[in-house]
N, C-alpha and C positions, 0 to 999 in steps of 0.2 A: 503494499500500499504506499502511496506517495504521500509526503508531507503536505499539509495545507495550512495556509496562514490562519491564525486564531485571532489576530488583532489588526487594527488599521495600520499600526506601525510595521508589522511584519509584511503585510501586503505591500505597503508603500516601498519597503526595502527590496522586496522581490521584483516589484515592477520598475522601480526608478533607481535602484542602487543605493548609493550613500544618502543619508539624511540631507535635506536641503541646507544649503549655505546661502547666505544673503549679503548683499552690499547695497548701501544707499548711494545714489549719486551726489547727494547733498543738493543744495539749491542749484539747478541747472544754470550753467554759464556757457558762453561760447568757447568751449574747451573740450579737450579729451581727458576722460577720467578712467584709470584702471579699475575694473570691477573684480576680476577673478584672475588668479595666477595658476597656470598649469605647469607642473614640474614633475621631472623623473620619467617622462615618457608620454605617449598619447593617451587621451581619455575620449570615451564616448559620452557626449551630453545626452541625457535621457529626458530632461525637461529644463526649460528656461523661459521664464516669464517676469514681467515687471508689474509692480503694484504702485499706482500713482498715489503718493502721500499728500502732496500738495498740488492743487490744480495748475494745469499748464495752460496759460492763456495768452501768450504772445507767439508769433510765427516761430516755428522751431523745426528745422530740417534735422531729423535725429536718426541715428542708426547705431548698431552695434558692430564692431570689427574684431576680428582675430588678427592679433599682432604677434606672430611667432618669433622666437629667439633667432631662428634661422628660416629663411624663406620670405615669401611675399605677404604683406598685410592684405587681408581680403575682408570683404563685407560679409557678415553673417546675416544681415537683412538690408534691404534697400533703404536709403534715407527717405524718410516720410515726415511730412509736416504734421506734427502732433499738437500744434498750438493755435493755429489760425482759427480753427473750429475747436473751441476749448475742449480740453481733456480733463474731466472732473476727478477730484480726489476719490479714491476707491476703485478707479477703473482699472481693470487688468489689461496689460499690453502683452500681446502674443504675436505669432507670426502667420502670415497668409500662406497660401500655396504657392510654392516656387515654380518657376519655369526654367529656362536656361539661366536666368538672372537670379540674384539673391531675392528671397521673398520679402514682401513689404511688411511693415509692422501693422498690427491690427489693434483697434480699441475694442475691448470686450471679447476678444477671441483668443484662441490659443491652438497652435499646431507646430509642434517641434519639427523642423527639417529632418527627414529620415537620415540616418547614418551620419550624424554631425560629429565627426571625428576631429579633434583639435590637437595640434602638436604642443610642445613645450612653448610657453609664452604667455600672453595675456588676452583676456577678453576685455575690451574697452568700449566705453560709452562715448559717443561723438555727438555733441550738441551744438547747435547754432543759436539756440534761444536763451533767454535770461530770466526765466521764472519756473517754478514748479520743481517737484522732487519725485524720483522713482526709486523704489527699492527693487532690485533684481534678485530673484530666486533661481537657484541652479541645483540640479541633482545629476549624478554622473556615476559611471563605473570605469575602472581602469581598463584601457585597451592593452597597454603594455604593463608588464609586472613592474611595480614600484612607482607607477604613475600616481600623482595626486592633483587635487584642486583645492585652493584656499581663497577666501576673500582677499583682495589686494589691499 
């Protein structure tokens, strides 16, 4: 007989891997903010979403990028204006369906890109706006033995 989860925590760990880690952007500014650091090898991201803590009310072309220690910096999602049409506090920010380009950010939705494998380096928040705050949450499993992710 196979084991079955008996609690929400056990199910979450089976489905998503390590318990969620989180990092706030602080008040958004026209800058790049390191969110998470990948070390020791590649990781598979099993969930990644933002929770808006303070409303975003000014134009803001916003995206997440993968900035590896070695290799090219790439977009995890397409830059999307999340402020011209206000994004209210409490809104979950996730990802749309991708095509050949990076998927857009979505308000109120969530869909992790399949097979999001990231190398050693950082996941970064790139903001062009100057108000609001987002706390990003991430779960992961090691792809390489010894790989880890921590809040930056």
